[in-house]
N, C-alpha and C positions, 0 to 999 in steps of 0.2 A: 514417555509417549507424546508424540506430536499430533496436535489436532489443528489442521489448517482450515481457515475460513476464507473463501474467495468471494468478494462482492464487486459488482460493477458500479462505479460512482460517476456522477456527472463531473466532467473535467474541463476547465477553461484553459486552453493552451496559451501560454505566454512565454516571453523570453526568460523571465525569472522562474518559470515553473521547472522544478527539478524532475529529472526522469525517474530517479529512484530516491524516495524519502524514507528514512528509517527512524522509527520512534519507539522508545522503550517506555511504555506507559506504566509498567509494573515489573517486578522481578521475574514474573512468570509469563508475561504477555508481551509479544513483540509485534509491531505493526509495520508492514511494508506497503508503500504506495508506489506502484509502477505505472508511469504515465507515458503515453505515446502521442506525440503531437501530430503525427501523420494520420493516425486513426482517430485522433481526438477522443481517446478513451483512457480511463484511469481504473486500475485494478487495485483493490485493497486486500492484502493478504495478512490475516491475523493468525499468528502461531502461538499456541498456548502450551506451556510446559507443566505437566502435572506429575 
């Protein structure tokens, strides 16, 4: 079962800022950071596997 959590975070747009950052914080939790420089917004999607 997938349980997604979507949160809006403050995002500082820069050249080194990745559009999509993937982080595996634990064997059952995956974090996605999707950033848009045009809209200057960053969304964090946390997917938990249970």
